[in-house]
C-alpha positions as a Markdown table, in Angstrom:
| # | Residue | x | y | z |
|---|---|---|---|---|
| 1 | Met | 9.2 | -22.3 | 18.4 |
| 2 | Pro | 9.0 | -23.6 | 14.9 |
| 3 | Asp | 5.2 | -23.9 | 13.3 |
| 4 | Lys | 4.2 | -27.1 | 13.3 |
| 5 | Gln | 3.5 | -27.3 | 9.8 |
| 6 | Pro | 4.6 | -24.5 | 7.8 |
| 7 | Ala | 1.9 | -23.1 | 5.2 |
| 8 | Val | 1.2 | -20.6 | 2.7 |
| 9 | Trp | -1.7 | -18.8 | 3.8 |
| 10 | Val | -3.3 | -16.2 | 1.0 |
| 11 | Ile | -5.8 | -13.1 | 2.9 |
| 12 | Ser | -7.6 | -12.0 | 0.0 |
| 13 | Gly | -11.6 | -10.0 | -0.3 |
| 14 | Pro | -12.5 | -7.2 | -2.1 |
| 15 | Ser | -10.8 | -3.5 | -1.7 |
| 16 | Gly | -12.2 | -1.8 | 1.6 |
| 17 | Val | -13.4 | -5.1 | 3.4 |
| 18 | Gly | -9.9 | -4.6 | 5.4 |
| 19 | Lys | -7.5 | -7.1 | 4.9 |
| 20 | Gly | -4.3 | -4.6 | 5.7 |
| 21 | Thr | -6.1 | -4.3 | 9.1 |
| 22 | Val | -6.7 | -7.7 | 10.0 |
| 23 | Cys | -3.3 | -8.9 | 8.4 |
| 24 | Ala | -1.7 | -5.6 | 10.2 |
| 25 | Arg | -3.3 | -7.1 | 13.8 |
| 26 | Leu | -2.4 | -10.8 | 12.8 |
| 27 | Arg | 1.1 | -9.6 | 12.5 |
| 28 | Glu | 1.0 | -8.1 | 16.1 |
| 29 | Gln | -0.1 | -11.7 | 17.7 |
| 30 | Arg | 1.7 | -13.4 | 15.8 |
| 31 | Pro | 5.0 | -12.0 | 14.7 |
| 32 | Arg | 6.8 | -15.3 | 13.8 |
| 33 | Val | 4.4 | -16.0 | 10.6 |
| 34 | Phe | 6.3 | -14.4 | 7.4 |
| 35 | Tyr | 3.8 | -11.5 | 6.3 |
| 36 | Ser | 5.0 | -11.3 | 2.5 |
| 37 | Val | 5.6 | -7.2 | 1.3 |
| 38 | Ser | 4.0 | -7.4 | -2.2 |
| 39 | Leu | 5.4 | -5.3 | -5.2 |
| 40 | Thr | 3.4 | -2.5 | -7.0 |
| 41 | Thr | 3.6 | 0.1 | -10.1 |
| 42 | Arg | 1.3 | 2.7 | -8.2 |
| 43 | Asp | 2.2 | 5.6 | -6.1 |
| 44 | Pro | 2.3 | 5.4 | -2.0 |
| 45 | Arg | -0.6 | 6.2 | -0.2 |
| 46 | Pro | -0.1 | 8.7 | 2.2 |
| 47 | Gly | 1.5 | 6.9 | 5.3 |
| 48 | Glu | 2.7 | 4.4 | 3.5 |
| 49 | Val | 5.7 | 3.5 | 3.5 |
| 50 | Asp | 8.8 | 1.3 | 0.7 |
| 51 | Gly | 9.8 | -1.9 | 1.9 |
| 52 | Lys | 6.7 | -2.2 | 4.6 |
| 53 | Ser | 4.0 | -1.4 | 2.9 |
| 54 | Tyr | 4.7 | -2.5 | -0.5 |
| 55 | His | 8.2 | -2.3 | -2.3 |
| 56 | Phe | 6.8 | 0.2 | -5.2 |
| 57 | Val | 8.7 | -0.1 | -8.0 |
| 58 | Ser | 8.8 | 1.1 | -11.7 |
| 59 | Pro | 6.5 | -0.7 | -14.2 |
| 60 | Asp | 9.5 | -1.7 | -16.7 |
| 61 | His | 11.3 | -3.4 | -13.1 |
| 62 | Phe | 7.8 | -4.9 | -12.2 |
| 63 | Asp | 7.6 | -6.4 | -16.2 |
| 64 | Asp | 11.4 | -7.6 | -15.9 |
| 65 | Leu | 10.9 | -9.4 | -12.3 |
| 66 | Ala | 7.9 | -11.2 | -14.0 |
| 67 | Ala | 9.5 | -12.3 | -17.1 |
| 68 | Gln | 12.3 | -14.3 | -15.1 |
| 69 | Gly | 9.7 | -16.1 | -13.4 |
| 70 | Leu | 10.7 | -14.0 | -10.4 |
| 71 | Leu | 6.6 | -13.4 | -9.2 |
| 72 | Leu | 4.6 | -15.8 | -6.7 |
| 73 | Glu | 2.0 | -14.2 | -8.8 |
| 74 | His | 1.3 | -10.9 | -10.5 |
| 75 | Ala | -1.8 | -9.3 | -11.8 |
| 76 | Val | -2.9 | -6.2 | -12.9 |
| 77 | Val | -5.5 | -5.2 | -10.4 |
| 78 | His | -8.5 | -1.9 | -11.0 |
| 79 | Gly | -7.6 | -2.5 | -14.9 |
| 80 | Arg | -4.5 | -0.1 | -14.1 |
| 81 | His | -1.2 | -0.9 | -11.7 |
| 82 | Ser | 0.3 | -4.2 | -11.6 |
| 83 | Tyr | 0.9 | -5.8 | -8.0 |
| 84 | Gly | 2.8 | -8.8 | -7.4 |
| 85 | Thr | 4.6 | -11.5 | -4.8 |
| 86 | Pro | 7.9 | -12.0 | -5.2 |
| 87 | Arg | 9.0 | -16.1 | -4.8 |
| 88 | Ala | 12.1 | -16.1 | -3.2 |
| 89 | Pro | 11.5 | -14.4 | 0.2 |
| 90 | Val | 8.3 | -16.9 | 0.3 |
| 91 | Glu | 10.6 | -19.9 | -0.5 |
| 92 | Asp | 13.0 | -18.7 | 1.9 |
| 93 | Ala | 10.3 | -18.8 | 4.9 |
| 94 | Leu | 9.3 | -22.4 | 3.8 |
| 95 | Ala | 12.0 | -23.9 | 4.2 |
| 96 | Lys | 13.0 | -22.2 | 7.5 |
| 97 | Gln | 9.8 | -23.7 | 8.7 |
| 98 | Arg | 7.9 | -20.7 | 9.5 |
| 99 | Ser | 4.1 | -20.0 | 7.6 |
| 100 | Val | 3.4 | -17.9 | 5.5 |
| 101 | Val | 0.7 | -14.9 | 5.3 |
| 102 | Leu | 0.5 | -13.3 | 1.7 |
| 103 | Glu | -2.1 | -10.6 | 1.5 |
| 104 | Ile | -3.2 | -10.2 | -2.2 |
| 105 | Asp | -6.0 | -9.7 | -4.5 |
| 106 | Leu | -8.3 | -12.7 | -5.8 |
| 107 | Gln | -7.0 | -12.6 | -9.2 |
| 108 | Gly | -3.2 | -13.2 | -7.8 |
| 109 | Ala | -4.8 | -15.7 | -4.8 |
| 110 | Ala | -5.8 | -18.2 | -7.9 |
| 111 | Gln | -2.0 | -17.9 | -9.5 |
| 112 | Val | -0.5 | -18.7 | -6.0 |
| 113 | Lys | -3.3 | -21.8 | -6.2 |
| 114 | Gln | -2.2 | -22.9 | -9.3 |
| 115 | Asn | 2.0 | -22.3 | -8.3 |
| 116 | Met | 1.2 | -23.7 | -5.0 |
| 117 | Pro | -1.6 | -26.1 | -4.8 |
| 118 | Glu | -1.4 | -26.5 | -1.0 |
| 119 | Ala | -1.9 | -23.1 | -0.4 |
| 120 | Arg | -5.2 | -22.1 | 1.5 |
| 121 | Leu | -7.2 | -19.6 | 0.5 |
| 122 | Val | -9.1 | -17.0 | 3.1 |
| 123 | Phe | -11.4 | -15.1 | 1.5 |
| 124 | Leu | -12.7 | -11.7 | 3.7 |
| 125 | Glu | -15.9 | -10.7 | 3.0 |
| 126 | Pro | -17.7 | -7.6 | 4.4 |
| 127 | Pro | -21.0 | -7.8 | 6.6 |
| 128 | Ser | -23.0 | -6.4 | 3.7 |
| 129 | Trp | -22.2 | -4.8 | 0.1 |
| 130 | Glu | -23.5 | -1.5 | 1.7 |
| 131 | Glu | -21.1 | -1.7 | 4.5 |
| 132 | Leu | -18.2 | -2.5 | 2.2 |
| 133 | Thr | -19.3 | 0.7 | 0.2 |
| 134 | Arg | -18.9 | 2.7 | 3.2 |
| 135 | Arg | -15.5 | 1.3 | 4.3 |
| 136 | Leu | -14.2 | 2.3 | 0.8 |
| 137 | Ile | -15.9 | 5.7 | 0.4 |
| 138 | Gly | -14.7 | 6.5 | 3.9 |
| 139 | Arg | -11.0 | 5.8 | 3.1 |
| 140 | Gly | -10.9 | 8.7 | 0.7 |
| 141 | Thr | -8.2 | 7.6 | -0.8 |
| 142 | Glu | -9.4 | 7.5 | -4.3 |
| 143 | Asp | -11.1 | 9.9 | -6.7 |
| 144 | Glu | -14.5 | 9.2 | -8.2 |
| 145 | Pro | -13.5 | 7.3 | -11.2 |
| 146 | Ala | -11.2 | 4.9 | -9.5 |
| 147 | Leu | -13.9 | 4.4 | -6.5 |
| 148 | Thr | -16.2 | 3.5 | -9.4 |
| 149 | Arg | -13.5 | 1.1 | -11.0 |
| 150 | Arg | -12.9 | -0.6 | -7.1 |
| 151 | Leu | -16.4 | -1.2 | -6.4 |
| 152 | Glu | -17.1 | -3.4 | -9.9 |
| 153 | Thr | -13.8 | -5.1 | -9.1 |
| 154 | Ala | -15.8 | -5.9 | -5.8 |
| 155 | Arg | -18.6 | -6.9 | -7.1 |
| 156 | Ala | -16.5 | -9.3 | -9.6 |
| 157 | Glu | -14.5 | -10.6 | -6.5 |
| 158 | Met | -17.3 | -11.1 | -4.5 |
| 159 | Ala | -18.9 | -13.7 | -7.2 |
| 160 | Ala | -16.0 | -15.6 | -7.2 |
| 161 | Arg | -15.3 | -15.8 | -3.3 |
| 162 | His | -16.7 | -19.6 | -4.2 |
| 163 | Met | -13.0 | -20.2 | -5.0 |
| 164 | Ala | -12.0 | -19.6 | -1.4 |
| 165 | Asp | -10.4 | -22.5 | 1.1 |
| 166 | His | -12.5 | -20.6 | 3.8 |
| 167 | Arg | -14.5 | -17.7 | 3.8 |
| 168 | Val | -14.5 | -15.3 | 6.8 |
| 169 | Val | -16.9 | -12.1 | 7.7 |
| 170 | Asn | -14.8 | -9.4 | 8.5 |
| 171 | Asp | -17.6 | -7.8 | 11.1 |
| 172 | Val | -15.1 | -7.0 | 14.3 |
| 173 | Val | -11.5 | -6.8 | 13.5 |
| 174 | Glu | -10.5 | -8.5 | 17.1 |
| 175 | Asp | -13.3 | -11.6 | 16.3 |
| 176 | Thr | -12.0 | -11.8 | 12.5 |
| 177 | Val | -7.8 | -11.9 | 13.3 |
| 178 | Ala | -9.0 | -14.6 | 16.4 |
| 179 | Thr | -11.1 | -16.3 | 13.5 |
| 180 | Leu | -7.8 | -16.6 | 11.4 |
| 181 | Ile | -5.4 | -17.6 | 14.6 |
| 182 | Asp | -7.9 | -20.4 | 14.9 |
| 183 | Leu | -8.2 | -21.7 | 11.3 |
| 184 | Met | -4.7 | -21.4 | 10.4 |
| 185 | Gly | -3.1 | -23.3 | 13.7 |
| 186 | Leu | -1.0 | -21.0 | 15.0 |
């Protein structure tokens, strides 16, 4: 059954807030929704799969796509790697009357809003700064300099959360997903 009003929903928030976990659970519960797979120039983390977790591309290929206008949004995140959302799959999903979920950083979310003003931005917040720090450290995926960069970026993102259309605290994943399903009318 098609969605009544297909829309683009942007799920954003600081590193470690649980965007990936929340979106994975949302995907399990609402498989009809189109979940965009972002491009990145960073190397895969353990367990990540090319084409499913991200499309892992070279910096030159990424720059070519951006220069051709084939990305809905793109940004350098944490001062190191580029991330972006391919435009065509999002437009194709909307044409097929499917709602779209984009899981991207706040910089990219701002570009999506600029390019698609009708898109709705949901900012996931941690229950507390201490919990966000604990989650980031607990992932064990970054060395000390990378962790420091991510925490600095998280502070800036938290300060800019007012730009979101909706803010949801991600404390208990199941509750967060239920809130999003209700909010999105899915």
